[in-house]
Phi, psi and omega in degrees: 000135186283338184295143175283134180260341184276160176251139183236128178286139182290143178287161179298321180298317179291322178298316180294317180298318179295319178298318178294320178298321181295336182273354183297309182304312178298322179296318178296318178298318180291319177299320179297320181297315179292321179296330181279336186247331184298316179304320178295321179296315181295321180294320178294320179295324178290328183282338180077006181275125180293320180293321178294321179295319179294320179293322180291321178292322177298322177294324178300310182294327179297312179296316180295319178297319178295319178295323180293319178295318178294321178295321178295318178298319178297318181297317179293319176299315180298318180301309181295320180297315180290323182294326186260336184234348184079005184257148167218168175305316179295320180296319180295316182296320185260003176073041179244164175216142174261131183218165173278181186288353174261000178087015180249181179307134187293325181097157183297317183296316182294317179294320176298318182295315181292325177291322178298316180296320176297316180296319177296321178298328177292342179279338184286308178224168180297331181251015184300319181296321178297318179300317181293319182298322183260014185290355176293344180292344179258008178278122180291338182278057177057037171060036182285316190229142169277178182299317180294326178291322179298316181291317181277352182058055180235165177229148172243117189246145179267098183277352173282342179251340182215196185282147175266106185294334183293335180247003182231032172088019177087195183300326187268357176090164182283160177298339180293345179287343184296149177300151178298145178089003178247163177279093188299315185294318179294319180296320180294318180299316180295318180295322182294322181290335182262357183073027183242163178285136188286329188264146180276187179292154181289152179298151181288131178276133179294135181216143176293140179264151178300147183299131175085354180245123179259109183227008182284142177235129183300150179289170182230031174284179182295332182261004185288131176236122183303133178278148178294146177241169185290164179293153183300138176229156179285141178299141178287171182298137178094351180287146181250111184262133175230156182290161177296153183296144178285164178303141186270128175285174178114199182300138176270122181282155174281347177265165175280142176293149184291146174294134183262128179256139183285148178235143175233120179255114188256153173088161181286163178259141180246122179055039177081007181254128180298142177277186183299148180216172180231150176282137180240134166110125163218126185276152176291166187303132175085001182248146175284136183305327181291346182281344183244331188232143179275153175269153178242121181240136174252114184271146179294148180237166178130176182251131180292129182290334182186176181295152177259154179229149175253123178252110183278162185291350175264009179093353182286135177248134179228126176283127185272131177265213186285312179225148181209146170247137180239136178175180179295322177208070189294148179214137177286148176286166181301126178082003181268130182259109182239133183280323185228141171242109184255104178275138184229109182283115180241107185296332177285351179057030173279343180268132178285165179300312172239101194260314189215146176250136177240134175229126180273130177225092185063231180275004185251144173249123177267120185255128181232125176285131184263052178057043182288163182287319186251010168081169180222143176219151179240127175247115183284174178297341178278001178085358180279128182258129180238123175280136181271134169275140183304131175086355182251116183289144177234135182285139177225125180267165174306137185101347180280153177246132181249123177259124177232114189065229178266001184252171183204163172214156178247137179270128180212179177277141182287000000 
């Protein structure tokens, strides 16, 4: 789907620019009032006539009063427009929207309150109002809210870079984002009440696998049915057998974890490429395949040419070390040794607190979903997209894109 699903907080520069544009009409009206009346006042003063001076001053107040009334009417109109649609002239020009913390219309009270705080700030210093408008630069929560937004519980979003929540179902997205074949409206309502994103991970796109390498993992959607596998066979010479992955710590998903199928990779590898392999394992009735058969994983080998970097969809770059956890507030499990904790503020809350684990192995990054609510997928440079089953690592080379929830990052060289 071409639509952007992520939400982007507006920068301080755009917020200030939009606010200044909104102030242009009242400023123009007042300048017009002075331009229409000041020449008469100056002429009356030069003539020395008291009656002419009084008439000129009366004209000045008349023009200023008319400009003030028009400015007041504009202010009330602007107030209602922003309260109900999130739009102002400045917001339209710079691609911004004002919303409440749920991503819906902010409402008359919230917009009045944030405007009042800006006006009070303007009384403190000549530039006090400007300081309040750009005060989101001091917000520790990834510069989401200025002081006036925190009090009014509002957000200013850049819809030219991300999704417009006011027209797409709020912070959590529309029910139409739900996978086909599910009760979209029911799922959305439940997710909203839990503070979670309503839609699950996208269905796995079928893609041809390299000859001789068995790496397919059954999907875990509501309609996914495990395909039958061949009868168990002994691993061929050269196969590397490892035990099935242990339960994954982190966020508990509302979905069931995908059934994990054992893989056996047989034969030697040539130039770092796995040789032909065979699928191993079929469990007896009522048993999970992992309870009887071990999985076989062939890890990439080689020497990393240089450090790897993660480029997130919001433009943030992070140099990747040996191991990293990514999420809204990632935390390592007890006894787990992690080099980096990369926090990623996602206003749509599609990203779990501890969403994905990354491990660097030479030029390869092994990506593991930490039982997240909205899933993880890897799209390689070849365009093939692979959905991750919780706890099962998938190799990603530089140039690959990793989608976690509604957000994504690309792996590249630093």
